[in-house]
C-alpha positions, 0 to 999 in steps of 0.5 A: 625341553624336547625339541622337534628338528626337521632336516631337509635334504636337497639331495633327496628331492633331486634323487626322487625326481630322477627316480620318477622317470626311471623304470628299471628294476633297481629304481622301481625297488627304491621307489617302492621302499621310499613309499613305505610308511614311516612306522614310527609315525603311523597310527597304531603301529607297534613301532610307534607304540614303542617309540611313544612308550620310550619317549614318555619315560622320565629318562628321555624327557629331554631327548630331541625328536629329529626328522631326517631325510630317508635318502642319505649319502654314505658319508652321512650314514657311515663316516659321520658316525665313525663306522669303520670302513672295513666293516661293510662290503663296497658293492651296492648289495648288502652282503659282507666280505668274509673278513668283514663279517668276522670283524663285525662279529668280533666287534660285537662280542668284545 
């Protein structure tokens, strides 16, 4: 039997409140991203179509639907998923260090 689980985060509410009063470039960018619709729930979205099609398959009938916060900590995003620390660069940007990129591709192809 499928369950619908909603996870609330006090951290998300706190971060959103702090963002409201800021107008620097990074804050404006984050606010813009947070205001984008969730395409898994937006009517007529191709992503919603795929999610619905997958969830309707017999194999996925007992999969739970989890609504989780849009703002998560590094621990929640990486550590709890056992992601190797060497995989990602430590800066706020999304670039990789060259050794991390090689490690990432090596992991993908093994």
